[in-house]
C-alpha positions in Angstrom: 35.8 75.4 53.0 37.0 74.3 56.4 37.8 77.2 58.8 41.5 77.3 60.1 41.7 75.9 63.7 43.1 78.6 64.7 43.5 82.5 63.1 42.8 85.9 64.3 39.5 86.9 62.9 38.4 90.5 63.3 37.0 93.7 61.9 39.7 95.9 60.5 40.5 98.7 58.3 43.7 100.0 56.5 45.0 101.2 59.6 42.9 100.0 62.6 41.7 96.8 64.1 38.8 96.5 66.5 39.1 94.8 69.7 36.5 94.5 72.5 36.3 94.5 76.3 33.7 94.9 79.2 33.6 97.0 82.1 31.6 98.2 84.8 29.7 101.4 84.1 32.1 103.4 86.1 34.9 102.3 83.8 33.1 101.9 80.3 31.0 105.0 80.3 33.9 107.2 80.7 36.0 105.6 78.7 33.5 105.6 75.5 32.5 109.4 76.2 36.1 110.6 76.6 38.0 108.1 73.9 40.3 106.9 76.6 40.4 105.2 79.9 39.9 106.7 82.6 41.8 106.9 86.1 40.1 104.1 87.5 41.2 101.7 85.0 44.4 100.2 86.0 47.6 100.5 84.1 49.6 98.2 86.4 47.0 94.9 85.9 47.1 92.7 82.6 44.3 93.6 80.6 42.8 91.4 77.8 41.4 92.2 74.2 39.4 90.2 72.4 38.8 90.6 67.9 36.1 88.3 68.2 32.6 90.2 68.9 30.8 86.9 69.6 33.6 85.5 72.4 33.2 88.8 74.2 29.6 88.2 74.4 30.3 84.7 75.6 32.8 86.2 78.4 30.4 89.4 79.3 27.0 87.4 78.9 25.8 90.1 76.5 26.6 92.5 79.0 24.9 91.0 82.0 27.6 90.0 83.8 28.3 92.0 87.1 31.3 94.3 86.3 30.8 93.6 82.5 27.6 95.7 81.8 29.3 98.1 79.5 30.6 96.6 76.2 33.5 98.7 74.5 34.7 98.3 70.7 38.3 100.0 70.8 39.6 100.8 67.5 43.5 100.2 67.7 46.2 101.0 65.5 47.5 97.8 63.7 51.0 98.8 64.2 50.6 98.7 67.8 48.4 95.4 67.8 51.4 93.9 65.6 53.7 94.8 68.1 52.2 93.2 70.8 51.9 90.0 68.6 55.6 90.0 68.1 56.6 90.2 71.6 54.0 87.8 72.6 54.3 84.7 74.4 51.7 81.7 74.5 49.8 81.7 77.4 50.3 77.9 78.3 53.1 75.8 77.6 53.2 74.0 73.9 55.6 71.1 73.0 57.3 71.6 70.0 57.1 75.5 70.2 59.3 75.8 73.5 62.3 73.6 74.3 61.0 72.9 77.6 58.5 74.2 80.5 60.9 76.4 82.2 62.1 78.0 78.9 58.5 78.9 78.5 58.0 80.2 82.0 61.0 82.7 81.5 59.7 84.0 78.5 56.0 84.3 79.9 57.3 86.5 82.8 59.5 88.6 80.4 56.6 89.1 77.4 54.8 92.1 77.6 51.8 90.2 75.8 50.1 86.7 75.9 48.6 84.9 73.0 45.7 82.5 74.3 43.4 80.4 71.9 39.7 79.9 73.2 36.9 78.2 71.3 35.0 80.8 68.8 31.2 81.0 69.8 28.3 81.0 67.8 25.1 83.4 68.3 23.9 80.9 70.8 27.5 80.9 72.5 28.1 77.4 72.0 31.5 76.2 71.4 32.5 76.4 67.7 35.2 73.9 66.4 37.9 76.3 65.6 39.5 79.0 68.2 39.9 82.6 68.3 42.5 84.7 69.7 42.7 86.7 73.2 45.5 89.3 73.4 46.8 89.5 77.1 48.7 93.2 77.6 50.8 94.1 80.8 53.5 96.3 81.6 54.7 98.3 78.5 52.2 96.7 76.1 49.2 97.9 78.4 50.4 101.5 78.9 51.1 101.9 75.1 47.7 100.6 74.5 46.1 103.2 76.4 48.3 106.0 75.5 49.6 105.3 71.9 47.4 102.7 70.2 44.0 103.5 70.9 42.4 105.7 68.2 38.6 105.4 69.4 36.5 104.0 71.9 32.5 103.0 71.5 29.9 101.7 73.6 28.6 99.1 71.9 26.3 97.7 74.5 23.0 98.6 72.9 24.1 96.5 69.7 24.9 93.7 72.2 21.4 93.8 74.1 20.0 94.2 70.2 21.5 91.3 69.0 21.0 89.2 72.2 17.1 89.9 71.9 17.0 88.7 68.4 18.6 85.4 69.6 16.4 85.1 72.0 13.5 85.2 69.9 15.1 82.8 67.1 15.4 85.2 64.7 19.2 84.3 63.7 19.1 85.8 60.2 18.4 89.3 61.5 20.9 88.7 64.5 23.5 87.6 61.8 23.2 90.8 59.7 23.9 92.7 62.7 27.4 91.3 63.8 30.5 92.9 63.0 31.8 91.8 59.7 34.8 90.0 60.7 37.7 88.2 58.5 40.8 86.7 58.7 43.4 89.1 59.9 46.5 89.3 57.6 49.4 88.1 59.8 51.6 85.5 59.6 55.2 84.1 60.7 56.7 87.6 60.7 54.6 88.8 63.7 54.8 85.2 65.7 58.2 83.8 64.0 58.9 81.4 67.0 55.8 79.5 65.9 56.8 79.8 62.2 59.5 77.2 62.1 57.2 74.4 64.2 54.5 74.5 61.5 51.7 76.1 63.8 51.1 78.9 61.4 48.8 77.9 58.5 47.3 79.8 55.2 44.1 81.3 55.8 41.2 80.0 53.4 42.1 81.1 49.7 45.3 82.4 48.4 45.3 85.5 50.8 47.4 86.4 54.0 48.3 83.8 56.5 46.6 83.9 60.2 48.6 83.4 63.1 47.9 80.2 65.0 49.5 78.6 67.7 48.6 75.9 70.7 45.4 76.6 72.6 45.4 77.7 76.2 43.0 76.1 78.3 39.4 78.0 78.0 
């Protein structure tokens, strides 16, 4: 069955969802060790969380890019994650969602979270014909992410390196078996109600819950 064009794909449990971020060792190692972000981590800056492991690998180059050598899997409370979705604005103007560009710009300045859709990636980090979520957090959202929503933080850099080595060795089957098991996140128009009326939320495969979709932002 054809993949929905825009849907949140994530590893999640009953009460938590896994998102990924990559930092320098000065931030990432103490964060994993203490289970919370250290004082070097800036709460006054926007932070982007990615539910897609492979999109994170594309962004950080399998943990090889400067300042992104430590890859973190952050377990986040689903209620907090969904609060951010409900209070988010699309990161780019979308005709049919916003009445005009000026309205979108006002919403963007006011919103504590931003939804952005970027092409999902395969094991060779090539773009796929559907998109995955990035969620930008600022202001109240970034503070709540650090202080309330984060349940645990794990260093998954060794996993990233192991998968990358298998990909380099063309053992894609073994690499695939090591990937986090991601599936469509059960969310729909109740989380992004402004988009539901514009036909931008579509059912996920089968008769299960719906996925959040929307206009793509520039990659």
